[in-house]
N, C-alpha and C positions, 0 to 999 in steps of 0.2 A: 504494500500500500504506500502510495507516495505521500509526502508531507503536504499539508494544506491548511489554510485558515478557515475557520468557521464563521468569519465575519459576514458572509453572504447568506447564512442560514437565518431562518426566522427564530425569534426568541423561543426558548423551550418552555412551553406551557406545562404546568404540572398536571399529572393525571387527576381527574375528578372522580374516577371510578376504576377499581381494579379487583382482581380476585383470582381464584384458582378453579379451573374447570376440569372435572374428572371426565376422562374420555375412555375409560376402560383399560383393561390389561395392566392395571396398577399404576397408570399414568395420570398425572395431574399437571395441567398447564397453567403457567402464570400468564395473565393478560391484563392490559390496562387501556383506558380510553382517555384521551386528552383533546384540547381544542374546544370547539364550539359544539355543545350538545345538539344543536339544531343544524349543524353544518353538513356538508356533503360527506358521506361515509367513505373512508379509505382504510385499507389494511396494508401494513408494510411487512414484508417477509424478509427476515434476516438471512444472511449468507452462511457459509460453512460447507456442508451442514455442521451446526454445532457452535456457531459463534454467539448465539443468543441475541436478543434485541438490545438496543442501546438508546438512552435518552436522546442522543444526537439525531436519531432517525425521526424524532418528532419535528426537528427543525427543517425538514424537507417539505413541510406543509404549512400553509398560512393558517395559524390557529384561530383566526376570526372566521374562516370560511370552511374549514374542514373539521370533521369528527374523526380523529385519528386513532386507529386501533393497532396496538403492538401486542405481540405475544412471543413467548419463548417456545420453540418447537420441542418435541419430545426429547427428554434427557439433556436439554441444553439450558443454560442460564438458570433462572429460578424455578424452572419446571422440575418435577420429581417423578421418578428417582433420577439422580444425576449420573451422567456418564463418567464422572470422576471416580465413582466406585467401581473397581474392576470386576466385581461379582455381578453387577447389573447386566441382565440379559437384554440385548438390543433387538431381539427377533420381532418384537411388536413395534418396531420403529422402521417404517418403510414409507415410500412416497405416497402409497395409497392410504396409509394411516394418517399422514399429514394432511392430505386432501380432505379426508373425513373430519379431521380436527378443525380445519378452517371453516367448514360448513357448520359444525357444531357451535363454533364461536359466533358465527354470523346469526344463527338461529337464537342463541342465548341473548344476543344484544338486540334482537328485533330489527335487524337490518335486511331490507329487501334486496338491494343491489349496492355494490361498492366498487370504487376504484381499487385496483390491486397494484401495489408498487413492490418491486423486488430488486435485489442486487446480488450478482454472482450466483451462488446456488439458489438464492431467492428468485432468480429469473426462471430457472428450471422448474421450481415448484410453482411459481405463478402461472407459467404456461400450462403445466399439467393440470392445475386447478381450473384454469379458465377453459381448457378443452373439455374437462369433465362437467363443468357447470357454467357454460357460456351465458346462460340467462341471468346469472347472478353478478356479472362483471360489466361495469359501465365503460371503463378504459383500463389500459395496461401501461405502466411506466416502468421500463426494464433497463437496468444499468449494469455494465460489465457482463455482457450476455453470455450465458452458457446454456447447453441443452442436455447435459447429462450423458452424452454418448460415450461408449467405451473407447472409441477412437480418440476422443479428447482426453480421456484419462490416460491412455497410452502415450499421448503426446506429452502430458505433464510429467508422468512418472518415468518415461523411458526416452522418447524421441528427443526431448529437450536437452538431453545429455550432449547433443551436438552443439548447443548454444552455450551451455555452462558445463563443460566437460569435467573440470576439477571438482566443482561443487556437486555434480551428479554422482561422480564416483564415491564421494564421501557419503552421499545419501544412499546409494546402492549398497555400499559395503557394510552398513549397519545390519543388513539382512544376512542370514546364514548363507554360505556360498552355494549350497545345494538348491537354494530358492531364488537365486539372483536372476535366472533366466525366465522366471515365471511372472505371475501377477504380483508386482511389488506392493500394491495397495493391500492385497490379501496377506502378504508376508508381514507387512508392518502391523496389520490388524492382529495377527497372532502374537507379535511381540508386545503389543499394547494390552494384551490379555494375559501376559506372562505372570506367574505367581510372584516373581521377584520384583519388588517395587523399583529397584534401580534399573532393571531392564525396561520396565514400562516408561520410566521418566526419561531415559536416554532416547528411546524410540520416539516419544512425543516431542522432545526438543529437536531431534534431528529432522523429523517430519516438518515441524514448523519452520526450522531454518531453511529447508529446501523450498517451502512455499514462499517465504520472504524473498528468496533468491529470484524467483521467476514472476513475482507479482508485477514487475514493471521494468522496462528498459529506460525509463526516464532518468535523467542524470541526478535528479533530486530525490530519488526513491529512498525511503528509510525503512528499517525493519519494524515490524509490527507484531507478528505472532511469536517470533523467537525471543522477544523480550517480555512477553506476557508472563503472568504467574504460572507456575508449574501445574497447578490444578486446572487452569483454563487450557493449557497446552494439551493435557491428557484428555480432557473431555472433547476438545476440538478434534484432535487427531483420531480418537477412537470413532467418532461419528463420521468424519470424512472417509476414513478407510472402510468403515462399515458400508457406507453408501457406494463408494467407488468400486469396492470388490464385488458388489452385487449389481453393477451396471446401473446404479441409481434406481433400481427396481423398475426400469423402463425397458421396452423393446428398443433395439437399435434404430435410430432415426425416427422414433415414434412421434416426437413433438413436431418435427418438420413434416412428417407424413400426414399428421392430423391438423395441420395449420388451418385448413378450411373451416374447422369448427369455430374459428375466431372471426368468421365473416361478419362484418358490420360492427365489430368492436375496434375502436381507434386504439392505436398503440404507438408508443415512442420507444425506440431501441437506442440506447446511449452506450457508446463504446470508445475506449481509449486506444489511440493508434499505437501506443507503446505497450499495450497489453500482450505480452508474449505468452502468458499462461493460458489465455483464452483468445486465440487468433481471431482477427476481424471476420474471417470467412464464415464463422458460425452466424454472427449477426447478419451478415450480408445475405446468406442463404435464407434465413428466416424472413428477412425484409422482402426479398424478391418473391417469396411464395405467399406473402401476406399483404394483399392490396391495401388494407386499411392502416398500414404501418408507416412510420417515418424513421429513418436511420440518421442519427446524429453522431458523427465521428469527431472526437476531441483530439486535438493535436498537441496537448500539453500533459497527457496523463497515460497511465497504464491501467491496472485493474482497480484503481481508485485514486482519490486525491485530485489535485489540479482543479479544473473547472467542472468536475463531475457533479458535485453537489449543486452547483449553480444551474447545470443543464437539467437536473432532475426537478429543481424548483421551477424552472421555466415551464416544464411540462405540467407539473401539478397546478401551477398558477393558471395555465391555459384551460385546464379541465375543471377548475373550481366552480 
């Protein structure tokens, strides 16, 4: 994630409502609502998977015009049980579970339709949700575009070794030698479930260090994940590798193939030209196949930072 100033964000309004939503399988989700109770409903989907929601996400919406809903996805942030606990079973955490969770939250809050905003993994989830429930979505605002395909996971975990060979070899060599030619996300997932806490901590840190390496080619890129608290690194890495080792629980090219389900829904795709972890081609292919979309390419950022927040705000302002 690149460095950026938050000066262009809206002031962060405090939540006027929050709670925990039980969604079955022993999961309880933290949620909050801020902004104008009578404003346009919007839900913001965090990235990762596993990063959890952040108060900064509220600043992407005009608090006078939007009713902003944030929540922490399963096992992330303040939702329980937390992925920081190595004995927590992640089998009831899939894309299909998260889609159902979004719908359950919408029903709980009495919202008929809402704008859906997402960043990075949140884009994949937003597209999957919108394709499953297009009648519930008014617009989509999607930044740092991803679609969950295995070919993109292979790009990040293996092919990008051609761009960052020294850093990739360090990333690969954490994995036992017998597993280095296989699915590196799955191999890391096994390490992150190891009984030895030192093995788990090292795998989490090295995963986050590699992610920081490829977030951006912009010259002012700064580390984000690798300097986070160890507990956050562990939860984040466990959830990312869980999803990636299962193809994000989507069929290959599913979101592109089903893009016709978004017919009539306006969308803005925002992507940084220096985003080497998510090449621009994914956003371009989705844009070409989705007549109601607009593609905004930013020349000053990678997977975040720069003018990305300003571009998101420009879109949410337009749809308010």
